[in-house]
N, C-alpha and C positions, 0 to 999 in steps of 0.2 A: 680564164686565168690559166697561165702556163704552169704545168705540173713538172716537178723535178724529182728524179729518183737517183739513189745510189745503189749500185750492185756491188756487193762485197764478195769477191772470189775467195773461197776457202780451199777445200780439196775438190774443186771442180774447175780446173784450169783449162777450159775449152769453150768453144763457141757451139759445136754441134751437140745436139740433144741436151740442151741446158735449160730446163724449165725456169730456173731462177732468172736467167738472162731474158727469156721470152717475156716473163711477167714484168720485169723491170722495164723492158723496152716499150711498154704501153704508155709510159710517160712521154711528155713532150721533150724533156731534156734528161740525159742520163750520164752519170759519172761512175765509171768502173774503177774499183779500188782493190788493192791487195795490201794487207797490213802484216808486216813481219813482226810477230810477237816474240820479244826476246826470251820469254819464258818457255817458248817451244823450241828455241834454238840452243839456249844455254843449259845450265844444270837443272836437274829435277831432284827433289827429295821426297821419298815416300814417307807418309806419316806413320805414327804408331811406334811402339817400342822397338821394332826391328827395322827402322828406317835406314836408308842408305842413299848416297848421292851418286849421280852419274851424269855424264854429258849426254844430252838427248840427240843431238844431230852431229854426225860426222861429216867428213869432207866429201864423200861420194854423194850423199843425199843433199848436201848443200849445193854441190855443182848441179845436180839434176833439177833441183828446185829453181835455181837461177836460170838455167836453160829453159825451163818450162815457163817462167815468168817472161823471159825475153821473147819467146815464141808467141805467148798470149798477147803481149803488147804489139808485136808486129801484125798479128792477125786482126786485132782491134783497129789498128791504124789503117789496114787495108779496107776496113768497113767504115772509115770516116770517124773513128772514135780514138780512144787512147786508154792507157792504164796508169793510174796514179799508184805509186808504191811509197808507203810510209812505214816507219819503224816505231813501235811503241805498243802499249796496251790498247787493244781494239776499243775498249770502253772509253778510253781517253781520246783516241785519234778520230774515231768515226763521228762522234757528235760535233767535234770542231770542224771537220770537213763538211758535215751536213749544214752547219750554220753558215759556213763560208759561201756555199752555193745555194742557200735557202731551199734545201731539200725537204720534201714532204714525207718521204718514205724511204726506208732502206730494205732491200731484198737481199737475202743471203741463204746459203745452203744449211739445212739441218743435218746434224751429224750425231752418231749414236753414243759416244762414250761420255762419261760423267764430266770430265774436264771440258770437252768441246761444248757440251750443253750448258755448263756453268758459264763459260766464256760468252756464249751467245745470249744467255739470260742477262748477263751484266751489260752487254751492249744494248739490249732492249730496254733495260731500266734507265740507262744513261740517256738514251734517245727520248724515252717517254718523258723524262724530266724537262725536255725542251719542246715537247709537243710533237715529236716526230715518230711516226709509226714504224714498226719492224715487221716484215713478212718473211716467213721461212718456207723453204721448198725442199722436198726430199729428192735427191738426184744421184745417190751414191750406189744404189743396188740394182740388181736385175729386176726384182719384183718390188713394187711400191708397197709400203706397209698397209695402205688402205685396201690393197687387193688380196691380202693374206686371208686364209680361211678363218683365222682367229686374230685377236689383237696381238701385236708383237710382245706385249708383257706377259702373255700366257702361252707362247709357242712352246712346243715340246723341247725338252733339254737334250734329246737325242736326235742326231741328224737324220737317220733313216725315216722315222715317222714324219718329221718335218718335211723332208724331200718328197715322200710319197703323197702327202696331202697337197703340197704345192704343185707337183706335177699333175695331179688329178683335178685340182679345183681352180688353179690360177692361170692366167695368161700374162704374157709380157707386153707391156704397153709399147706402142710404136714410138720410135725416136721422134723428137720434135725438130723442126727445121731451124736453121740459123735465122733469127729475125733481122729485120731492117733496124739498124741501131740509130736511135735519136742523136742529135747533136749534143756536144758537151755543153754544160751550163755556162752562162755568162759569168765571167770571173773565176773560171776554173784555175786552181793553182798549177804551178809547174808540175810536170809528171813526176819528176824525181828520178835520180839514178837508181838502177838496180843495185842492191847491196852486193858487193863482191870483195871479200867473201860475205856470207850472211852472218852478221855479228862478228864474232872472233873466230869463226870456223874457216880454216883454209880449204878451198876447193881442191879436190884430188882428181887428176886425169884418169881415164880408164887404163887399166893394165893391158898391155899388148897381148897377153895370154887369154884375155876374156873371150868367151865363146861368142858373145854379142855385146859390143860396146853400147851401153845404154845412153842415149842422148834425150834430154827432157823436151817436152813440148807436144802439143796436139798434132803438129805437122808430122813429126817423126812417128807418133802413135798411129796415125792413119796410114802412113807408109808401111809400118810394120804389119798391120793387118793385111794390107795388099800383098806384101811380100810373102807372108806365111800362108795365108789362105788361098790366094789366087795365083800369083806368079810361081811360087814354089810348090803349090798343090800339096802342102804338108798336112793339111787338116785330115785328109782321108786316112792317115795312119797315126793320128795323134795318140790314140789309146795304146798302141803297141810301142811307141817310142818315148812316151812322156816321162819315163823313169831314167832317161839317159843322163849323162854326166858331163860330156864334153861336146862342144859344138854349138851352133846357133839355132838349129831347127829341130832338135829332138822334142822340144815343147814350144808352145806358142810364145811364152815369155812376154805376155801382155801386162803382167802384174805391176811393173813400175808405173806405167801410164794409167792403169786403173787406180792405183793407190793415190796418185797425185790428182786424179780426175781429168787428166789429159785425154782419156779414152772412156767413153760411156759403155757400161756393160750391155745396155740395151742395143747400142749400135753393133756390138760384137754379136749379140743374138740375132740381129737382123741380117748380118752378113752370113752367119751360119745357116739361117733359113734360106737365103738366096743360094748359098753353095749347095744345100740339099736339093733345091729345086733344079739347079743348073748342072750339077755334077754327080753327087752321090750323097745319100743319107745312110749312115751306118753307125756302128758302135762308137766310132771316133767322134763324129759330129755330135752325137748325144753326150759323149763324155766331156766335151768342152763346156757344154751347158751344165752338166753335173758339177763340174768344178766351180762354175760361177754361182751355183746354188750353195755349195759349201761356203763360199765367201759371204753370201747373203746370210746364211745361218749364223755365222759369228757376229755379223752386224746386229742382227735382231737379238742375239743372246746378250749383247752388251746393253741394248735398250732395256732388256728384261731385268738383268742382274746388277747393272750399274757398277759401282766401285768394288763390289765383292769379287769381280773378275780379276782384279789386280792384287788381291791379297794372297798371302802365302798359302793359306788353307784352301783357297779357291771357292767355287760355288758349292762344292760338296762339303765344305767346312771340315776338312780332314785335319785332325790333330794327332794322328797315329804315325806320321812320318817324321823322323828325326833329321830335319834338314840341317846340313853342316854349313859352316862359314869358314872356309879355308882359303886364304888369299893366295897362297902359293899354288894350290891345286887349281884354283880358278884361273890364275894367270897362265898356267901351262895349257889349260883347255883353250882359253881365249887366243893365245899366241900360236896355236897349232903345234904344241910340243908335248902332247900326251903320250907319244910313243905308239899310238894306234894310227897307222897311216891313212885309213879311210876317213877318219874324223879329222886328222891334222890337215889333210888335203882340203876338206870342206872349209875349215876355219881359215886357212891361208888364202883360199880363193875369195872368201867373204871379205877378209881384210884388204885384199889387193884390188877388188873390183866392186864391192858393195852388193854382190849377188852370189848365191850358190843355189843349186837346184833344190827342189822340195825334198827329194830323196836324201840328199846330203844333209839338209837342215834337220830332218827327223832323226837321223842317226847321231848327229852332233848333239842335239838336244837330249836324246835318250842317254847318251854316255854321261852327260853332266848330271841329269836329274835322276836317272835310275841306277847307274853303275856307281857314280861318285857321290850321289845324294847331296850335291851342293844345291843351295837355294835356287830353285828354278827361275825365280824372278830376276836374279842377276844375269842369267843367260838370256832371258827375254830382253832385259835392258841393254845388254851388249848387242843383240840383234837390232834393237831399236836404233842405236847409234849408227850402225854400219849399213843396214839394208837400204838399198836404193828404192826398194818396193815396200818400205815400211808402211803398214796399215795397223793402227793400234788394235782393232778387233781381231784381225787375222793373226797378227803376231802373238799377242798374249793369249788369244783363244787356243791357238795351236800348241803353244808352250804348256799351258795348263792341261790340255788334252794329253800330251805326251807324259807329263809329270804325274798324271793320275789324280789331279785335283779339279779337273774340268768336266767336259761334257760326255764322258764315257766312264762307266764303272769298271770296265775291263782293264787288264794289265796291258799297257801300251809300250812296254820295254822292248827295245830292238836288240837282236843278236847282231852286233855290229860286224863281227867277223864274217858271219854268214851273209849279211847284207853286202859286204864288200865283194865277197866271192861271187854273189849272184849278179850284182849290178856293175861291177868293175872287173869283169872276168880277165881282161887283158892287162889290168892295172894301168891303163892309159891315164885315168884320172889321177891316181896316186903319183905316177911318174911326172905328170904335168905340174903338179903343185908341190910335190916333195921330190925335186929333181935329184937329190942325193941318193934316192932309192932307185933311180932309173937303171943303173947298172944291174941291180938285182932283178928288175923286171925283165931285162934282156935275157937273163939266164932262165928264170921261171917266174911268171907273173905272181904266183902264190908267195914267193919269197919277198916281193915288194910289199904285198899286203900284210904279211906276217914275218918281218925280218928276223925276229927272234927264233923262228922255226927253221931258218936257213942254216945249213951246216957251216961251221966256223970257217972252213977253208974257202967256201963259196963267198962268204962275207969279206974275207981277207982279199980275195981275188977281185971282188967288186969295189973294194975301198970303202966299205961300210962298217965302221966300228961302232957298235951300239954304246951309247953314252958319250960318244965324241962326235961322230958324223951325223948320227941320228939318235934321238933320245931312247933310252929304255922305257918300256911301258911304266907309267906312273903307278905308285902304290894305290891299292884299293880297287883294282880292276878285276881281281879274282885269279883263280888257278890257271885259266887258259892263257894268261899272259906271263906265266912264270916259267922257270926252268930253261933259261937261255943258255944254250951250249957255249 
């Protein structure tokens, strides 16, 4: 009897190292499917007494997803298969497709957050009602949950003990090869057009000032690994350069492809191991794996704590912080108009490109959560909409961490002015994204980072009138931003 399987792609838009695809390919016939869930693209509302609505997917992420789906379809066609794309609730769409091709089983990726798990469970229930099995596979992290020293629901809430145990007691599984893909089932429906835009979200092209224009898809992901690790030989200095702000290669910038699943973290680890064997093993090669384990940490934390991770009080249940709700202040932060150039540059780069560096993100988040004390979840939701590398666990986990309600009991507030001085010494980042301050940077980089500290005659000569050409620092930031001459 001929067996027929469906493989549903989620955040695993690749053929390489995809155990879900390997398992599904054991069937005689295989139907690859991607479902655009309008609930993931449109607005979302948090529950509870302090709920708020926001758009979940912005133009940069919509473009990247569409490019990733287009590339996945092309790669599947090269292997004699195809990708069906449908729009709707997965629990409605997938049983209908399964019935149309007489499928026996659906294979899909398991994911850590509450919403993703609930969506998967709803699909399983709908399939079970028709006598169709659902099989899940964990493919999103460097380490498989079954290989951890303890069950994911009891991992340590602090990163360092988690990392030390994983490094001492765990290995990384080898990537699996791309399987031979079975033929499509008889009676397979038309593949369907890729949604352009996704839902009602207009795609946005990359800004020409972007250090690295991100294009979605597995093909580009593998090319980026080749460029960064091998052709450019940048990995050997990753630890020294990773806090950069301007350019393509100060960091690996694999995160957009990892988030969408166009790139496997285990494949990255295998390339690091090959690089260490063929070129050099040093602190930088270790540090790239260190960062992948940070990513793992947040994935497993969301398996452990579930929806508590998204609540204002966080996993530490903190009720001692008086979070404010000030729409004017929030909009100034979101629009890059706080009057603090280092943060404004980060927010403008994010809006224009869908990306800003980890260092810039941390400082922007700290200003919102620790200096202005605005509800940190609004900042996280704003990042969710804009980031081309949005990953729910990494995004909300890092925001809660900075806000003091997450995985660290220490004060994680940043001294934004000192950070700008240290990491943007020549003010190249500020001048790039706040060009009205470039004339001040030409006189003295410190004046571009702190324009209120520049003598009035210098500002006049540079054509920078605070409050007109560039905003004065917004209220609530403290004495260091006062006393403008």
